[in-house]
Backbone as JSON, one array per atom type, in Angstrom:
{
  "sequence": "MADQGKGMSETQQQQLFKAFQKGERGLHGEKTTGLGLTIVKRIIEALGGTITVQSKEGSGTTFTVRLPTVPPDLTSSET",
  "N": [[100.16, 99.49, 98.0], [100.14, 97.03, 100.44], [99.47, 95.58, 103.64], [99.54, 93.04, 106.19], [98.77, 93.69, 108.69], [97.22, 94.8, 111.78], [95.15, 96.38, 110.94], [92.76, 99.17, 110.58], [90.27, 101.14, 112.25], [87.12, 102.53, 111.08], [86.93, 105.16, 112.0], [89.63, 105.82, 112.48], [90.58, 105.7, 109.86], [89.21, 107.83, 108.68], [90.46, 110.0, 109.84], [93.05, 109.82, 109.03], [94.54, 111.27, 106.99], [94.6, 113.84, 107.91], [96.2, 116.76, 109.17], [98.5, 116.56, 111.85], [97.32, 114.4, 113.1], [97.8, 111.67, 114.99], [98.64, 108.31, 114.81], [98.85, 105.03, 116.26], [101.92, 104.3, 117.89], [104.83, 103.12, 116.17], [106.44, 99.9, 115.71], [108.79, 100.19, 117.1], [108.35, 102.19, 118.91], [108.45, 104.79, 117.87], [108.45, 108.36, 117.79], [106.09, 110.61, 116.43], [105.12, 113.27, 114.15], [102.69, 113.51, 113.02], [102.34, 114.4, 110.47], [103.21, 113.11, 108.18], [101.54, 111.45, 106.33], [99.78, 113.44, 105.57], [101.41, 115.22, 104.15], [102.31, 113.5, 102.11], [99.85, 113.01, 100.79], [99.23, 115.6, 99.86], [101.33, 116.07, 98.05], [100.89, 114.03, 96.15], [98.33, 114.8, 95.22], [99.02, 117.3, 94.14], [100.35, 116.48, 91.94], [98.32, 115.66, 90.42], [97.11, 113.31, 91.16], [95.65, 110.64, 93.2], [95.22, 109.32, 96.51], [94.17, 106.57, 98.33], [92.74, 104.71, 101.07], [92.11, 101.48, 102.26], [90.87, 99.53, 104.78], [90.45, 97.11, 107.33], [89.71, 96.27, 110.58], [91.84, 93.92, 112.01], [92.5, 92.78, 109.6], [94.46, 93.97, 108.04], [95.82, 96.63, 105.92], [95.39, 98.55, 102.95], [96.93, 100.78, 100.8], [96.25, 102.81, 98.04], [97.69, 104.37, 95.34], [97.19, 106.57, 92.75], [98.41, 107.93, 89.83], [98.52, 110.33, 87.2], [99.49, 109.66, 83.79], [100.63, 111.76, 82.51], [101.7, 114.39, 84.25], [100.11, 117.33, 85.74], [100.71, 120.74, 84.64], [103.05, 122.07, 86.56], [104.21, 124.5, 86.63], [102.45, 126.45, 86.18], [100.83, 129.58, 86.75], [98.45, 129.63, 88.05], [96.73, 129.47, 91.08]],
  "CA": [[100.92, 98.82, 99.03], [99.25, 96.39, 101.39], [100.1, 94.82, 104.72], [98.68, 92.08, 106.87], [98.77, 94.13, 110.08], [95.98, 94.72, 112.54], [94.12, 97.19, 110.31], [92.31, 100.4, 111.22], [88.84, 101.36, 112.33], [86.59, 103.58, 110.19], [87.29, 106.46, 112.59], [91.05, 106.04, 112.21], [90.74, 105.95, 108.42], [88.7, 109.18, 108.38], [91.41, 110.98, 110.38], [94.38, 109.43, 108.61], [95.25, 112.24, 106.17], [94.5, 115.16, 108.53], [97.44, 117.19, 109.81], [98.74, 116.38, 113.28], [96.63, 113.23, 113.63], [98.82, 110.65, 115.28], [98.15, 106.95, 115.04], [99.62, 104.32, 117.27], [103.36, 104.3, 117.64], [105.33, 101.98, 115.42], [106.97, 98.75, 116.44], [109.93, 100.58, 117.92], [107.96, 103.32, 119.75], [108.86, 106.05, 117.26], [107.61, 109.54, 117.99], [105.7, 111.15, 115.14], [104.54, 114.62, 114.14], [101.34, 113.45, 112.47], [102.33, 115.14, 109.21], [103.7, 112.3, 107.07], [100.54, 111.14, 105.31], [99.23, 114.7, 105.07], [102.36, 115.7, 103.14], [102.23, 112.57, 100.98], [98.59, 113.26, 100.07], [99.33, 116.89, 99.15], [102.24, 115.89, 96.91], [100.19, 113.21, 95.15], [97.28, 115.63, 94.63], [99.66, 118.33, 93.33], [100.73, 115.82, 90.7], [97.09, 115.26, 89.74], [96.75, 111.95, 91.53], [94.84, 110.38, 94.38], [95.64, 108.26, 97.41], [93.05, 106.07, 99.12], [93.07, 103.66, 102.03], [91.09, 100.49, 102.59], [91.35, 98.78, 105.93], [89.47, 96.48, 108.2], [90.4, 95.83, 111.79], [92.2, 92.52, 112.02], [92.73, 92.27, 108.24], [95.47, 94.72, 107.32], [95.51, 97.9, 105.27], [95.88, 98.74, 101.59], [96.97, 102.13, 100.26], [96.3, 102.83, 96.59], [98.1, 105.65, 94.79], [96.98, 106.67, 91.3], [99.02, 109.13, 89.26], [98.31, 110.42, 85.76], [100.7, 109.39, 83.01], [101.18, 113.08, 82.22], [101.32, 115.25, 85.38], [99.68, 118.68, 85.38], [101.77, 121.73, 84.51], [103.3, 122.62, 87.87], [104.76, 125.86, 86.53], [101.33, 127.35, 85.94], [100.68, 130.62, 87.77], [97.13, 129.5, 88.69], [96.74, 128.9, 92.43]],
  "C": [[99.92, 98.25, 100.02], [100.07, 95.71, 102.48], [99.08, 93.87, 105.33], [98.62, 92.41, 108.36], [97.4, 94.06, 110.71], [94.86, 95.59, 111.97], [93.73, 98.41, 111.12], [90.79, 100.45, 111.25], [88.42, 102.42, 111.32], [86.99, 104.96, 110.7], [88.75, 106.78, 112.31], [91.28, 106.38, 110.74], [90.28, 107.36, 108.06], [89.66, 110.26, 108.83], [92.8, 110.86, 109.78], [95.18, 110.52, 107.88], [95.17, 113.66, 106.73], [95.8, 115.49, 109.26], [97.4, 116.99, 111.32], [97.93, 115.26, 113.91], [97.67, 112.13, 113.8], [98.14, 109.32, 115.53], [98.93, 106.33, 116.18], [101.1, 104.37, 116.9], [103.76, 103.02, 116.95], [105.89, 100.89, 116.32], [108.07, 99.13, 117.4], [109.62, 101.81, 118.77], [108.36, 104.67, 119.2], [107.9, 107.17, 117.63], [107.3, 110.1, 116.61], [105.15, 112.55, 115.29], [103.09, 114.59, 113.67], [101.22, 114.19, 111.16], [102.65, 114.29, 107.99], [102.67, 112.04, 105.98], [99.85, 112.38, 104.77], [100.11, 115.25, 103.95], [102.32, 114.81, 101.9], [100.99, 112.85, 100.14], [98.68, 114.56, 99.27], [100.24, 116.8, 97.93], [101.54, 115.12, 95.8], [99.11, 114.03, 94.46], [97.86, 116.73, 93.76], [100.09, 117.78, 91.97], [99.51, 115.32, 89.92], [96.61, 113.87, 90.08], [95.87, 111.87, 92.75], [95.51, 109.3, 95.22], [94.41, 107.87, 98.23], [93.54, 104.98, 100.06], [91.85, 102.77, 102.21], [91.64, 99.66, 103.72], [90.18, 98.21, 106.69], [90.23, 95.97, 109.41], [90.62, 94.32, 111.75], [92.58, 91.96, 110.66], [93.77, 93.04, 107.45], [94.93, 95.95, 106.62], [96.12, 97.93, 103.88], [95.8, 100.21, 101.23], [97.07, 102.02, 98.75], [96.64, 104.24, 96.14], [97.89, 105.59, 93.28], [97.54, 108.0, 90.84], [98.75, 109.14, 87.76], [99.61, 110.12, 85.02], [101.39, 110.69, 82.61], [100.75, 114.0, 83.37], [100.88, 116.63, 84.91], [100.89, 119.61, 85.31], [101.98, 122.4, 85.86], [103.89, 124.03, 87.83], [103.67, 126.89, 86.28], [101.21, 128.36, 87.07], [99.32, 130.55, 88.47], [97.3, 128.85, 90.04], [95.43, 129.11, 93.09]]
}
């Protein structure tokens, strides 16, 4: 998924998937918990995938999600 928004700095990108890190408020001033992308990343990784972000200030942001065609066995007792 990509947008043509204002993009993010390197510092913002490094903090993006950390719990309770809050970015700027959305267009409508929504309040956030700072957990959304942390949860998304954990779900994707639990399915054996990855999520990455590429962004440049003033040029928008691209998120790339890669998932395996066959997810790992989630019923395994290994933790």
